[in-house]
N, C-alpha and C positions, 0 to 999 in steps of 0.2 A: 504494500500500500504506500503510494507516494504522498507527498505533502498535500497535493490537491485533494486526494481521496480522504485524508485525515480531516482537512478543513471542511469538506463537504459533509462527512459523517458528524462532525461536531456541530455544524450549523443545523443539521436536521433535528437535533435534540432541543433546539431553542423553542420556547413557547411563542405562540403567535403574538402575544402582547409585546414581545421584544422586537417584532418585525415592524419597523416604522411605516413601511408602505401599507401593510395590512391594517395597522392601527388607524392610520390617517384616512385611507381611501376606502376601507370596508367598514370597520367598526364605527368611526366617527361619522361617516356619511349615512350609515344606517341610523345612528342616533339622531342626526339632523332630520332625516326623512320622517322618523317617528315623531319628533318634536313638532314639525310642520303639520302633520296630521292632527295632532292634539290641538294646536293653535286653530287650525281650520274648523275643527269640530265644534269649537266654542261659538263660532259665528253661524253655524247651520241652524236654520229655523226648524225647530223640533215639531214632529208630527207623528202620528201613530206608525206610519210606514217608514219614514225617513229615520226616526229615532232608533228603530230596531236595526236598520241597515248600518247606521253610523256606529252603534254599539258593537256590531259585528266587526266593522273595520277597526275600531279601537282595540278590541280583543285580539284580533289578528296582528295588529301593530305591536302589541305588548309581547306576543309570542315571538315575533320576528326579532325584536330587540333582545329578548331573553336568550334566544338561540345564538345570536351573534355575540352576546356578552359571555356566554359559556365557552365559546371557542377561544377566547383570549388566553385561558390558562392551559390549553391543550398544546402539547408539543407538536411541532409542525408535521413530523413524520407519522403521527397518530391521528391527525385532525380530519382525515377524509370524511368519515361518517358524520362528524359534527358539522362540517362544512356543507355536506349534502343536505342535512336537516335544515341548516340555516338558509340555503338556497331555495329549498322547497317552501319554507315559511315566507320568504320574500315573494316568490311566485304566487303564493296564496294571497298575500297582501295586495299585490298588483291586481289580481282577479277581483278581490272584494272592492277595491277602489273603482274599478271599471263598472261594477254593478251599482255602486253608490252614485256614480256619475250618470248612469243610464236612467235613473229615476229622478235626477235633478238634485240629489243631496249634496253633490260636489260638482263644481263647475268644470267644464271642459278644459279651461285654462289651468286650474289647479291639478286636474288629472294629468295633463301633459307634463307639468313640472315634475310631479311625483314619479310617474312611470319612467321618465328619462333618467332620474336619479337612481331608481331601482335597477334599471337596465345597466347603468354603470357599475353598481355594486355587484350584480350578477356576473358581469364580465370579469370583474376583479377576482371574485371567488373562483371562477372557472380556471384561473391561472394556477391556483393552489391545489386543484384536484388532480389526482393521479389519472393520467389520460389513457384509461383502459376500458372505458364504458361508454354508455350513451351520452354522457356529459361531454365526451371528446368533441362532438360536433355541435354543441349547443351554441346557437347564435340567436340571442333574444332580441328580436327586432322591434323597435319602436318607431312609429312614423307619425310625427305631429301629435295631435290630440285624438287621432282616429284610432279605433280599436285595432290591435294587431295581435298576432299569435306567434309563439316561438316557432322558428323555422330551422331546419337542419341543413347545413351546408358543408360539404366535404372539405376537409383540409388535411394536409399531410401530417401524420402522427409524429413524424421525425422532427417537425418544426414546432416546438412548444409555443403556445400563444403568449404574447406579452401584452401588458396593459400599461400604457403611459398616459396619465391624465393630461388632457389638453389644457394649455394655459391661456388660450385666447380664442376669440371667435373667428378663426381663420377659415380658409376654404375647407369644407367638410364639417365644420362645426356649426354652432348656432347662428342663425341669421339675426339681423338687427331686430326684426319684429318678434322673433322667438325670444330673444334676450329681454325685450321690453315686457312681454307677457309674463315671463318668469319673474322678473323683478317686481312687477305689479302684484303678482300672487304673494310674494314674500311680504311686501309692504302691507297688503290687505290683511294678511294673517297676523302680522306683528303690530300693526298700527303705525309705529315708527321704527326705523331700523338704521343702523350705521352701515357703512360699506363692509365692515368686518362681518356684521350679522348676515349680510346678503351673500358674501363670498363663502361663508361657512356652510351655506345651504346650496348655492350654485357654484359647485367646485370645479366645473370644467371651463370656467371663464376667469381670466386674470382680474385682479383688483383694479388695474389700470383701465381695462376694457369696461368694467362695471362703472368706474368713475366717469369715463367718457359718455357712457350710455345715460347715466343719471343726469349729467349736465345737459345732454340733448333733450332729455325728457322734461327737464325744468324749462328749457327754452320753448318747448311745445306745450307748456302748461298742463302737463300730465301729472307731475308730482311737485311737491314743495320741499324746500330745504329749511331746516331749523338749526341755528347755531353756525359756527364758523370753523373751518379747517378740520382738524382731527376730531373735534367735538360735534361735527355736523351729523344730524339725523334727517331721514327722508320719510315722507308720507305721501299718500295719494292726495292729489289736489282736489 
């Protein structure tokens, strides 16, 4: 066994909480998605039908968060089963959110933001799974706020999938209108939010891009700014 093999074997015994990428882009993103769902649920007009559906969404969100939380203390080489459970709980959450949107309990704009974030988490989890099963070809496709379903696309098993979070709204990323809708959803859910609050939830866009979009939205009278510089908060106009 050479030095590289020793390092690889040592690295495999680390807990997932020690993996910065996993902690930031899977655990923390799941935490933020669940937080937004709870924020949004407070503003939903309660009714006999919508109340039951929202409670179902909240229960599923709790399960998803607990599943991801449990993975943190598992060593990476033993984490496959827990990661699959976490992935299934997120897929269930996505499904419940779509049902809630279909009856008007959650708006299409909110649904779009949440399913895009869940899609990113699922793609991140897929990187950590042993690529020997049906998960190998999982490509969870999200298209706008329209309902979509998982599709399977073949990819060479010899080339492990990598996941690098996008840092800006460049080609292939979010459009200007898409970013605006996602920002408006966050502001609607939180009432007022700082740039950090927004980038903690919309993690595939850089803070500079968010700042530029906020400035443009102020000029278009879509949002308002309160305070100056780093103490600035934003709200819907």
